[in-house]
C-alpha positions in Angstrom: -42.8 5.5 -39.9 -45.9 4.6 -41.9 -47.2 8.0 -42.4 -47.5 9.2 -45.8 -46.1 12.4 -47.6 -48.0 15.5 -47.1 -48.6 15.5 -50.9 -50.1 12.0 -50.6 -52.5 13.1 -47.9 -53.6 16.0 -50.1 -54.5 13.9 -52.9 -56.4 11.5 -50.7 -58.2 14.4 -49.1 -59.1 15.8 -52.5 -60.5 12.2 -53.5 -62.5 12.1 -50.2 -63.7 15.4 -50.1 -64.3 16.3 -53.9 -62.0 19.3 -53.9 -59.1 20.7 -52.1 -59.3 23.9 -50.1 -57.7 25.7 -47.0 -60.0 23.7 -44.5 -58.7 20.6 -45.9 -55.0 21.5 -45.5 -55.5 22.8 -42.1 -57.4 19.5 -41.2 -54.5 17.5 -42.5 -52.0 19.4 -40.4 -54.2 19.2 -37.5 -54.4 15.5 -37.6 -50.8 15.1 -38.3 -50.0 17.3 -35.6 -52.2 15.4 -33.2 -50.8 12.2 -34.1 -47.1 13.6 -33.7 -48.0 14.7 -30.1 -49.6 11.3 -29.5 -46.3 9.6 -31.1 -48.5 7.5 -33.1 -46.8 7.1 -36.5 -49.1 4.3 -38.1 -52.7 5.1 -37.6 -53.8 3.0 -40.5 -51.7 0.0 -39.5 -50.4 -1.1 -36.3 -51.9 1.7 -34.4 -55.5 1.6 -36.1 -57.2 0.2 -33.0 -55.7 2.6 -30.7 -57.0 5.6 -31.8 -60.4 7.5 -31.3 -60.9 11.0 -32.7 -63.5 13.6 -31.7 -64.3 16.2 -34.3 -66.1 19.4 -33.1 -67.1 20.8 -36.6 -68.7 19.3 -39.8 -66.7 21.1 -42.2 -63.9 20.4 -44.6 -61.3 19.8 -42.0 -63.1 16.8 -40.5 -62.8 15.1 -43.9 -59.2 15.8 -43.9 -58.6 14.5 -40.5 -60.4 11.1 -41.3 -58.0 10.9 -44.3 -54.9 11.0 -41.8 -56.4 9.0 -39.0 -58.3 6.3 -40.6 -61.1 7.4 -38.0 -64.6 6.7 -39.4 -68.1 6.9 -37.9 -68.9 3.6 -39.3 -66.0 2.0 -37.5 -67.0 3.8 -34.2 -63.6 5.5 -33.9 -64.8 9.1 -35.2 -67.1 10.9 -32.9 -68.8 14.2 -33.4 -69.5 16.9 -30.8 -71.1 19.8 -32.8 -69.1 22.7 -31.0 -68.6 24.7 -34.2 -64.8 24.7 -33.7 -62.0 23.6 -35.8 -60.7 21.3 -33.1 -60.2 17.6 -32.7 -59.2 15.5 -29.8 -57.2 12.5 -30.5 -57.4 9.6 -27.9 -54.8 6.9 -27.6 -56.9 4.0 -25.8 -53.8 1.9 -25.2 -51.9 4.5 -23.6 -55.1 6.1 -21.9 -54.1 9.7 -23.0 -55.6 12.4 -25.2 -54.8 15.4 -26.8 -57.1 18.3 -27.9 -55.9 20.3 -31.0 -57.4 23.6 -31.7 -56.9 25.8 -34.9 -55.7 29.4 -34.0 -57.7 32.3 -35.3 -54.5 34.0 -35.7 -53.5 31.7 -38.6 -55.6 33.6 -41.1 -53.7 36.7 -40.3 -50.4 35.0 -40.4 -51.4 33.7 -44.0 -52.3 37.4 -45.3 -49.0 38.4 -43.9 -46.9 35.8 -45.4 -48.7 36.0 -48.8 -50.0 39.6 -49.1 -49.8 39.6 -52.9 -52.2 36.5 -53.1 -55.7 38.2 -53.7 -57.6 34.7 -53.2 -58.1 34.2 -49.5 -58.5 30.6 -50.1 -55.3 30.1 -52.0 -53.4 32.4 -49.5 -54.5 30.2 -46.6 -53.7 27.1 -48.7 -50.2 28.1 -49.2 -49.7 29.6 -45.6 -51.1 26.5 -43.9 -48.8 24.3 -45.8 -45.7 25.8 -44.5 -46.3 27.8 -41.4 -44.9 25.8 -38.2 -47.4 23.9 -35.9 -47.2 26.7 -33.4 -48.6 29.4 -35.6 -51.5 27.0 -36.6 -52.5 25.3 -33.4 -52.9 25.2 -29.8 -53.1 21.9 -27.9 -54.1 20.8 -24.3 -53.7 17.4 -22.8 -57.0 16.1 -21.8 -58.8 13.3 -20.1 -61.8 11.9 -22.3 -64.0 9.2 -20.7 -64.9 6.7 -23.3 -67.5 4.1 -22.0 -67.2 0.7 -23.4 -70.6 1.2 -25.2 -68.6 3.8 -27.4 -65.6 1.9 -28.1 -64.9 0.4 -31.5 -66.1 -3.3 -31.6 -68.6 -3.0 -28.7 -71.1 -5.7 -28.9 -74.6 -5.3 -26.6 -78.0 -6.6 -27.0 -80.4 -4.9 -29.1 -83.4 -3.5 -27.4 -86.7 -2.5 -29.0 -88.4 0.9 -28.2 -91.8 0.4 -26.4 -93.3 3.2 -28.3 -92.1 3.1 -31.9 -90.9 -0.4 -32.0 -87.4 0.5 -33.7 -84.4 -1.2 -32.6 -81.9 0.5 -30.5 -78.2 -0.2 -30.4 -75.1 0.4 -28.1 -77.1 1.2 -24.9 -78.7 4.3 -26.4 -82.1 3.6 -24.9 -83.6 5.5 -21.9 -86.2 4.3 -19.4 -89.1 6.5 -18.8 -91.8 5.6 -16.4 -90.5 2.0 -16.5 -90.7 1.7 -20.3 -87.7 1.3 -22.7 -87.6 4.2 -25.3 -85.4 5.3 -28.0 -84.1 9.0 -27.5 -86.6 10.2 -30.3 -89.8 8.8 -28.4 -88.3 10.2 -25.0 -88.1 13.8 -26.5 -84.9 14.1 -28.0 -85.8 13.8 -31.6 -84.3 16.0 -34.4 -87.3 15.3 -36.8 -90.9 15.7 -36.7 -93.1 13.2 -38.3 -95.2 14.6 -41.2 
């Protein structure tokens, strides 16, 4: 088994994130649980090209998930869906199966119940999240995730140019509007406004 000790992951998460907090501990546990459900014990070695992970929040837990899984946006193995939930879906490409793991809201109360004398909520949750069983922290569901070839790690495709702004577009992200190839920003999906 190539997984590290939990304390090793805590150290790596602190290095990657800049501090350790309850969200980091929860994210580590969430990722380890997802990998356990998929029976992937070497996400950074022999199983590294098998795993794609979808995260649903841009908070501390996500940084911890990347530490355990090795999935990164730059490797096209980490996908972000902004649902605002402490949840992640782990996709085993080789076995064509996926599991979605969600942090339970009740885990915060369980942390209070387990450590009622600890006044600092973050400390209380960090301590509890280290030792509560997975069933007290998470729910999970087996799901189907359709990942097109253009979203897979290692995908190669011709780069096209937006007919309006002239910028290059990768990974089949262009759209056709009135017979013209446009980037999504020029087609009206921009998140920014030029000044």
